[in-house]
N, C-alpha and C positions, 0 to 999 in steps of 0.2 A: 503493500500499500504506499503511495506516495505521499510523503510529509505535506505535500501542499493541500492534498486533500482534507486534512484536519487543521488547516491554518485560521480557521473562522469559529467563534464559538458556538454558532448555529449548527454548523457540521459537526464538531464534538458531540453536542448534546444529540443530534440526529444520531450519531452511530452509538452512544450508548442505549437510546429508545430501540435503535434496529437491532440490537444483542439482547433486548428482553423479548423481541419478537419472536424470535427461533426456536423451537424446541429446543432444551437444553439436555435431555436425555430421554433417549427412545429406548423403552422396553418391549422386547419382541418376546414371547412366550407362548406356549401351545393354547390355541384358543383366542389370541388377544395381542392385541398391542396398546401401549399407554405410552403417550408422549407428556414428559413434564416441562411446562413452561415456567418462566418469572413469576407468573399470577396464578397458577394452577396447573391441572392436570386433565387430559382427555383418556377415558377409556373407552376402547373403540368396541370392544364386548358389550356394553349398555349403551354406548353411545350419548356419555355423559360427561360435562365438564363441571369438575369438583374445583373450586376455589382453594387457595391455598389458606386463607382464612377459615374455611369449613373443614378443610382436612384438618388443622391445627385443633378446631373446635371438638372435632369428634373423636379424634387419637389423642390418648393419654401422653401428652408430652413427655413427662417426667417417665414412663415406661418405654418410649421409643428409644432403639439404639441409634448409638452415634451416628451412623452412616444415612440414616432416614432424617434425621435432624439437620443434616449438612444440606439439605434442598431449601428448606426455610431459611437459614442462615446464608445461602449463597444468595436468595433472594432479596434478604434485606442488605446484604454488602451490595447489589446491583443497585437498590435503591439509593443507596449511601453515593454510589458512583454518579447516579443520576441528578440527585441533588447536588452533587459537586460540578457536575458538568453545568446544569443549571446556574451555577453563579457565576459561570463564564460569560453571561450575557451581562453579568455588571461586572468590574475589572477587579473579582475577587477570587477567581478559581486557582485552584492550585493542580496542575496536571498531575502532579505526582499522588495526590490524594486521591484522584479519580482513577488513575491507573492502578494505583495499589489497591484501590476498592476491588475493581474489576477483576486483578490478578487473584486476590483472595477468594473473590468470587468463583473463580474458574476453577482454583484447587479444591473449594468446597464441593463444586460440581463433579469434579472427577472423583472424589472422594465417594459421593453419592453413587454415582454410575458404578464403580468399580465394587460396591458393596453387594451389585446384584449379580457379579460374576461369579461368585461363589456358589450359586444356585444351579441346580441341573436344570436344563432343558431352557434358560432364560439368555437372553443376549441384551445388553445394555450398551447402547451406542452414547458416548459422550460427547454429543455435538457443542453442547453449551461450553464446556471445559475447553476445546479448541477454541470457540468463537471469543470467548472472555479474556481467556489469555494471551490471544492475537490481538484483541482489541486495546488489552492492556501496553502491549509492547509497541503495538504503532503509537498510541499517547504517548507513551514513555519517549519515544525516538523522535515524535513532533516537539514535544517540549524541550528536549537536549539541543534539537535545532534552531528552536526558539532562541536558548540559551546562549549558543555559540554564535549566533548574528548578533545578538544586542551585544556580546563582549568585542 
């Protein structure tokens, strides 16, 4: 990705928004597919969308294993990156914060997806981990280019 693509605050905000629109983890198993997004998941067996808040309201959070909590944590980190990118519309954004939050969200999303690999007859594709980490690298590179130009 060219550093010039991220040279305006609106483009950086659009990138972070776009990263939340893709499915982060696609889980394929016998009889169905589930796609996990930043705000919820789609179950193709029943063709229903469950929001992240509904999931947390029904699931006993204290008893969930860490790998399942990694999804809501990554969503919160993505929301923090989104808020940080929105600050770019004012002169208050620090791209390192935005990139760091995206990187941490990507690591959490990888942990979430990898947790499903231990179960037989399931395939978890960590799309979001790759996209979020790629977005973090692109933002960090664009920020370092800006700092080099200013000095």
